[in-house]
N, C-alpha and C positions, 0 to 999 in steps of 0.2 A: 106343583103349582096348579091352582084351580083354572079351568078352561076359560072362565069369564075374565080372568086376569091375564092369562097367557096370550090370548088372541090380540087384545089391544097392545100389549108389549111388542109382539111381533110386528104388528102393523106400524107402530111407531118406529121400530128399528129399520124396517124396510123403507119407510118414508124418509128417514134420516139418510140412509144410504143413497137413495135416489137423488136427494137435493145436494148432498155433499160430494157425491162421486159422479153419478151418471150424467149430471148436468154440467160437469166440469168440461170446459172446452179442451180440445187437443192442445197439448203443450209442446212447443218447438224446443229443440236443443239450443240453448244460448250459445252464440258464437264465441269462439276463443279469440284471443288477441292476434293481431297480425304477426305472422312468422312465429307463432307459438310452438309449432311442431318442427318446422324446418326453416332454414335461412337461405338467402340468395347470395351466390357468389358468381363472379364473372369467369368464364372459361377463357382459354387463350385466344379463341376466335371471337370473343365478346358476347357469346351467348350466355343466357341466365341458367345457372346450375343450382339445383337445390341439394342441400346437405342437412342431415338430421341435426336439429338444434342442440341436442345434448352432446354432439360430437362435431361441432362446427369447426374446431381447430384441426382435427384430423380424423378421418373415418377409421373404424376398427379394422385392423389388418391380421389379427391372430387371436389365439386363445391362451389363457394363462396356464392351461393344462398341458401344452406341448406344441411342437411345430409341425407334426404330421399326425395323421389318424393313428398310425402305429404307436407313436410316443404317448398319445392321449390314452389309448387303451391300456398300455403298460402301466401308466401312472395310476389309472383307476383301479387296476387289479392289485397294485401294491398298497394304495391308500385305503381302499375299501374292501380288503381281502375277505373279511368275515361278514360283510353285508350280503343280503340276498340280491342276486344279480338278475337271473332269468328264471321265469316260471312257465311251466307247461301243464296242461290238463290231460290226464289219461282218459282214453275212451273206455267207458264201462260197458256200454251195450248200444246196439242200434235197434231202435223201436220202429216197427212198421205199422202204418195206419192206412186203412182204405178210406178214400174220400172220393166224392163225386165232384169232378172238375168239368164244367160245361157239359154235364150229362153223361160223362164217361167215368167209370170207376177206375181210379188209379191208386197204386200203392206208394205212399209217401214215407220217406225214412227220416227219422229224427235221432240224433245222437244223444246219449246220456253221458255226461262228462263228470269226472271226479274233480276234487278241489285242486287248486294249483300246487304243484310240487316244485320246490325251489333248489337251485344251485347257487352257491356263493360266487363272489367275484374271483376268489382264489380257484375254486373248482372250474369256473368258466374259463379262466386263464389257462388252466391245465389242458382243458379240452381243445382250446384254440391252438396251443403249442403242439399238442399231439397231432391234430389234423394238419397243421402247417408242415410238420416233419413228414407226415405221410404223403402230402402233395409233392413235397420236394423229391421224395423217393420215386415218384412217378416220372421223373426226368424233366420237370419244368425248369425253365431258365428265368433268371431275374428279368423283369420287364415284360414277360410273356402274359398274355391275357387268359384268364380262366373264366369261362362262361358260367353263370348261375341262371338256370332255367327252372324256377321253382316258385311256389307260393310262399308268402311270409310265414316263417317258422324259425325255431331255434337254430336248426342246422344252416339256414340261410346266413344268419348272423355269424355263427361259428366259422363258416367257410370264408366270409368276407374278411373277418379279423385275421384268419389264418393266411390269406393271400398277402396281407400287408406285412406279415412277419418275414417274408422272403422277397418283398418287392414285386409281387405279381400284380397285375392290373385286373380289377373286378370288372367283368364284362356282363352287363345286366340285360336280360331279355325277359319280357313279361311271360309268365307261365301260360297266358291265354293268347299269346301272339299267334296270328295265323301262320300256316305252314309256309306260304310264299315269303312272307316277311322274315320268318325265322331262318329260312335257308339263305336269304339275302344277307342277313346280319352275320350269320356264322361264317359264310364264305368271305364276306368283307373283312371280318376279324381274323380269318385264317385260324379258327379255333381248333386246337388239338384236344383240349381237356374241358369237360363240362360237369358241373354238379347239377343233378336234376332229381326228380321224383320217380319212383318206380312206376307210377301210373302214367308217366309221360314217355316211357320207353317205347311203347308201340308207335306213338307219333314219330319219335326219333328214328325208329327202324324204317319208317316209310321214306324219310328224307335223307338217311345216312348215305345213300349212294350218290346223292347230289352235293354232299359236303365232303369232298375228298380229304380235307385236312383232319377231320374228326377221328381220333384214335382211342380216347378213353372217356368212359362215362362213369362218374361216381354217383350211385343212386341211393336215394333215401327211401326206406320202407321195404316191403316184401315184393319181390319181382316175380312176374310170371316167367317160368322157365322157357316158354315159347318165345317170349320177347328177347330173352338173353341169347337164345340160339339164333334168332333172326339177326340180331346185331353182330354176333360173332361171325356169322356167315358173310357179313358185309365188312369185316375187318375191324370191328369196333370192340374193344375190351370193356367189359362192365365189371365194376368193383363196388361192393357195398360200402356205404359211408363209414359204418362202424369198423370195417376191415381196414380201411385207410387210416382211421383214427388209431386203431390198435397197433398197426404197423409203425406208425409214427411214435407211439408211446414206447415201443420196444426198441426203436432206433432213432433217438432224438438227433435232429440236425440243427446246428447253430443258426440263429437268425441272421438274415441279410437285409436289414430294414431299408425302406425307401428314403429318398431325400425330399426336401420341400417341393422341388420342381418336377419330381417324377409323377407320371400319370397314376392316379388313384383308381379311376374307373372310366370306362366308356359306357355311357348310359344311352340306350336307344329310346328315342321318343316315338310313340306310335302315331304316325300321321294318319289323317283321314283320307289322304290321296297320296299315291306314289309309295316309294319305299321308305322305310323308317330311316332316320338320321342318327348316327352315333355321336353323342356329345362328349368331347374329351375334357375331363375334369382332373386337375392335378391336386396334390395334397395342399398346396398353397390356397387354391380355390376353396376346397372343402373346409379347411381350418379357418379361413377368413369368414366364410359363411357361418360356421359354427360359433365363432367368436361374436359375430353380430347378433345371432339368435340368442346367445347366452345373456346378452345385455337386455334383451326384450322379455324373455320368458322367466328369467331368474329361477332356474331349476335348482333344487337342492337335493341332497342325498335322501331325504325323507319322502320324496315324491314317488308316486306310482303311475306308470304309463302302460296303457293297453296297446300293444302293437298288433294291428290287424290290417292296416293299409298296405298296399303292395310295396315291398322294399325295393323293387325295381323302379319305383317312382322316386324322383329326387326329394320330394317333400317328406316322405316317410323315412328315406335314407338319412337325410340330414337330422331330422328330429331324433331318430334313434341314437345317433352319435352325440347329440346334445345331452340326452339323458344319461348315456354311459359316461360322458366326461364328468358329470356331476356326481356319479356314484348312485344314481337313482335305481329303482327297481322296475323291471320290465316284465310284464306278463304277455305271453303270446296267445292271440285268439284268432278268430276268422270271421269274415262278414256273416257267415251263416249262423254262427253260435254266439254272436255278440249279444243278442236279445233273447229273452226267455221263450219267445214264440218259435225259435229255431231249435230248441232242445226239449228234452223230456226228463222229468224227475230230478231236475237240478236247476240251478240258476244260470242265466246267460253269463257270458264272459265279463261283461261290464259290471254286473251286480256282484259277481263272485270276486273280482279283483278290487272293486271300489277305488277307481283311479282318482288321483288328485288333479290331473290335467287331462283333458280330452282333446285329442287332435283328430280332425276328420275333414271330410269334404262335403260340399253342400247337399249332395244326394242323400247322405246319411242323416244330416240335420233336418232336411225336408221330411223324410220318413219319420223321424222322431217327433216332429211337430204334428204330422198327420195322425200318428199313433195316439198322442195325447188328446188331440181334438176328437178322435173317434171314441175314446173312453168318456170324455166329457159329454159327447152327444148322447151317450147311453145312460147318463146319470139322470137324477130327478130334475124337474124344472127348477126347484129351489137351488140345487147344487149348480146347475148351469148358470142361473142368475148370479150366484155368488162368484163363480169363476169369472164371468164377464165383468162384474163389478170390481173384483180384486185386480184383474188384469189391467183395466183402464186406470185404476188408481195407482198401481205400482209403476206402470209405464210413465205416467206423468211425473211421479216422484223421481224415478231414475233419471229422467231427462233434465231435471233441475238439481241433481246432485244429492238427493236424499233417498229414503227407502220407506218401506211399509212393514215394520216388524210384525204387526198383528196379522195382516194378510199373509205374510210369509208363514206364520205358524198355523193359521187356519186352512189355507188353500195350497200354498206352494211347497211346503215342506215335503209332502209325499212325492212330488216329482223329483226333488233332489235325492230322496231316499231310494227312488227307483234306479238311480245310477250309482248307488253306493253310499251317498250321504256326505262325502268329503271332497266333492269337486270344487276346486278353487279357480279354475280357468278353463275356458273353451277357446280353441283356435280353429279357424276354418281356412283352408287353402285349396289350391288346385283349380278352382273356378269361382265365379262371382257368387256371393251369398245374397239372396234376395233380402230387401229391407224388412219384409214382414217376418221372415224366419229369424233374421238377426235379432229383432226386438223380442220375438217370442222366446228365444233361448235365454236372453237376458232376464226376462220377467220370470219365467218358470223355474230357472235353475239358480237364480240369485247370485251369479258370478259374472265377471267380465267376459265378454265374447269378442275376440279380436279377429278381424279379417286381415289375412296376409296376401301378398302378391309376389310371385316369383316364377321363374321358369327353369327348366333343366339347364339352359344355356347360362343362367346366372346362379347356379347351385342353390336354387330355391330362394334366392334373396332378391328383394326388390323394394317393396314397401310393406309396412305393417302398422296397424293401429296400436295406440297406447290405451291403457286401462281407463284413463279418464275421458276418452273420446266416446261420446254416446251417440255419434252420428251413425247413419247406415249408408250403404252404397258408396262408401269411401274406403280407400286402401291405407290411409294413414300417411306418414312421412316416409322418406327413404330409410331403409335399414341402416343401423349404425355403421355397417361396413360398405354402404353404397352411396352413390350420388345419382341424381336423376335430372333429366331435362326434357323439355318438349320441343320437338322439331316440326317446323311448319309442314303441312300437307295441303298446299294451295288448291290442288284439283278437287279436294273434298271440302274446301272452305274452312280449314282449321289452321289458325295461326296464333303466334304468341301475342299478336296485337288485338286479339278478340276481346270483346267486352261482355260481361263484367270481369271475366277471368280468362287467362291465356289457355289455349288449347293446341294440341298437336300430338304427334306420335311420341310415345314414351321411349326414351333411350336411357340405358342404365350403364353405370361405370363403377368399378371397384374391384377389390381383391377376389370376390366370388365369381367374376365373369370368366367363363371357361375359355379353353384354348381353341375352340372352333369345332367344326364337324370332321369326324374321322374319315380320311380319304375323300373329302368333298371340298377341295380348295375353292371352287367357284361359288358354292353355297356359303362358304365361310366368308368370302369377300363381300357377298351380298348383305350379310347380316352384322358383321363385326367391322367397326370403323374406329381405328386409332384408340383402342381401349373401351369404346362404347359398344353396347349391343342394342341393335334396333329391334324392339319387341314386336312391332306390328300392331300394337294396341294403341288406340287413340284415347288420350287422357286429357283431363282438365286439372289445373292446380288452383286450389282455393286460397284465399288470403291467409288463412291460419297455417298454410304450408302442407296441407294434406292433398293427396291425389285421388282421383276417381277415374275409372275407365268408362268411357261413354260410347265408344264405337270400336270397330276392328277394321283394319285395312283389308284383311281377307274377310270373306263372308259378308261383304257389303254389296248390296244389289241396288242398281239404279233402274227402277221401273220407268214406264213411259212418262209418268208425271214429273220426272227429273230430280226427285229428292231421294237421297240414299236411305235404304232400309238396313238396319243392323239386325241380322237374324238372331244372333246370340243374345242380344239385349232383350228382344221380344220373348225369346224362350225363357230367359231368366225371370221376366215379369210374370209370364203365364204359369210358371211352376208354382205360383202362390195359390192357384186354384186347388181346392181339396180334391178335385177329380183327376188331377194330372199326376201320373207317375213319371212318364217321359213324354216329351213333345218335340216335334220338329216343325218349324215355320218355313213356309216356302213362298217365294215370289220371284219373278224373273223379269227380264227386260221387255218381255212381250205382254205382260199382264199388269194391271194397275193394283189389284187387290192381293192381300196376304191370305193364304190358306194354311191349314195345319193338319198334321196327322199325329195322333197321340195314342199311347197306351194308358188307359184309365186305371185309377185305383179301384180295385175290385169292390171293397165294402161300401165306400160312398156311392159307387154306381148302382149297386144292388138296392141300397136305401133309397136312392133317387127314383128308381123304377117302381118301387113299392109305394111311393108317395103319389104317383101319377097314374090315374086310371087310363089315360090316353095312350100309354105304352102298350103296344099289342104283342110284343115278343114275350116269350117265357121269362118271367121275372126272376128265375133262379138260374137261367142259362146265360152265363157271362158272354160267350161268343155271339149268341143271338142278339143280346142287348146291344152289343157294339155295332151291329148292323141296323138297329132299329132307327128309323128316321126321326121319331119323336125324341128318343134319347139323344141323338145327334143335335137336334134343335135345342134341347135343354142345356146340353154341354156348351154349345156355341154361345148361348145367352150368358152362361156363367163366365166363359172366357172373355166375352166382351165387357161384362161388368167388372171383372178383375182389371182389365186393361184401362177402363175409364177411371176406376178408383186409384190406379197407380199412374195416371196422367199420360197414358199413351196417346199419341196423336191420331187423328182420324185415318190417315194413310197407313197407320200401323195396326189398325183394327183387323182382327181375324174375321173374314167374311164367310168361311165355310170350314168344316172340320170333319175328319173321318177317324173312327176309333178302331184300333187294332188290338185283338185280344192277346196276342203272343208277346211275352216280355222281350224287350230288346236287351241283348247281351253280347259280349265279345264272341261267344260261341256261335251265334247266328250272324255275326259280322255287322249287326246294327249299331254296336258300340265298338270303339277302339279298345285296345288293351288298357288304356288309361281311363276307361269308362266315359269317354266323350263320344258325341254323336259321330258316327261314320257317315257324314252327310251325303257324299256322292253315292255311296252304295244304297242308302235308304231311298234316296230320290229315284234311283234306277229301279228299285224293287217296287215302289208304290206309284210309279209313273201313271198307270191306268187310273188310280184314284185321283191323282192330281188333275189329269185331263178331264175326268168326270166332274170334279168340282168346278173347274173353270168353264166347262160347257154349260153347266146349270146356272152359274152366275151370269154368263153371257146371255143366255136365253131369257133370264129374268130382267135384264136391263131394258 
């Protein structure tokens, strides 16, 4: 086309886009009818109880696939014998790359992975049976707990299925649990037998002398002979996983399956203070939770699921069972290899597997959003304009129940292809998903994004959104297997009489509610009340029957001005900043203002430094930039802008911030094993920075 014609055509197109899209006002999600998602019933004490509207006659109490996890697994093995069950990727090679990190040359390693290699349900069933017989020949007794101290992988799942063949209790401890917490849990459980990784044998050799009950370690992978000798010297026998499996194959032992009310697992929660608590969950609890989740997710045998979240966490544990009950296909990955940036000469796990359903936690989705925005920011001005235009148009369309097929094809198709191209559902759990990220996922991937809410104590069941719910910052109605109510917290001014909507502490009741805390009767009595579990979360119930969390009884601070500050709420809001990787908000009873410490996202921070000539630090030195006063000022302005845009109150505004260059991980104790802030530890470590911020704020007043 001649340039004299092309230019006017483009101008007309751009003008049309501007008037038709960019000038469109933000569209609110139309409200649903009263009690659309849940209905009100009266409890025996007269309190208002909410039940899922689709199951108002009776909550779900079980699964059509069986009455115990054992039965459900055996049913799937028989029904789906020839379907692919589990897939793993072989390691081809480790690539080493030298990189400058904060001015220091470091050797970074990146794995090269092969394609997924599959075993069928029949083959998986045989492996489980063999390992179960091998465990039995180690002298275990029915009802005894077997600890699994390992990252998510095929052997974790084989071991857990094998335990149920003989009525053993799966005793879960995070692979990155600290030594003190690990020793506490193993001693409390009087653990004799543990399944672990060869790489963890050294850690276990250090603590073996303080865990007198520990007698046998079944290890996965290649062990260092020195570690084996050290453990042998401490009276602990070490046996390779494949040896136990082979022994069981040669010497099969008849199954001794559990009953509905037998304990299925003792799952340790990683608390940010004190010792972890072991939650006792029986087969009735798990199957009730599984049955409720089946009604929500509608998993079918043709679904593909990428398992990379920690199976020692109830969310991943329940989800795996739901997929196996349906005969779906599970590929095992790891947080490191999920994306292409963590591997070399191959696709990341998610692109290689091409899952149909993605289950994750907010941290993963926040990084996914930041990764997409980083790519967009490097595109041409025209491409950036098209993205913003398309995003606004599609968001408005989705909120009113429609879509934008043209924009999907022109702009958003490539994002869906980046995760394999067949994603039909995204589910977020474990922590609140910020509204901005929630909408972003819906727009960019073109599928429903459901936010769920549950706890270890309720077998990951609580509330969950439905696919037609386009709101954000809401949890949806109670699970099909649960009931929920709000209990007044008068000292915090939250009551059922509040207007326009009732507020209070969320209590949950139903088949998934666990049996309490292992060997902790006093703590059990504090949290479990006549079938109800008191969550500690402050919620609100909207007219359509959905819930939202607005506060937390714990981590609530009352500064001198007298109004409570919910730290977790502020952190969730501030994570919408492109500069935030991890953030902790601090305020106490002696100070009026909120301050923050954060680990910034490297690439956005470097770009910010290069855009501002006022930054005096070396603009390629990440650690120096974190200390630069001008960078701190610019980041603070951004946090305050994000807060204003997302309607934070003046007393919730961050007044000072400090940047820390080192990533927060469970290994350095800044995060718990569940990847949540280890608040007390962090505050203790950064106390000088907190004091410095308050001194400067005080001097400026």
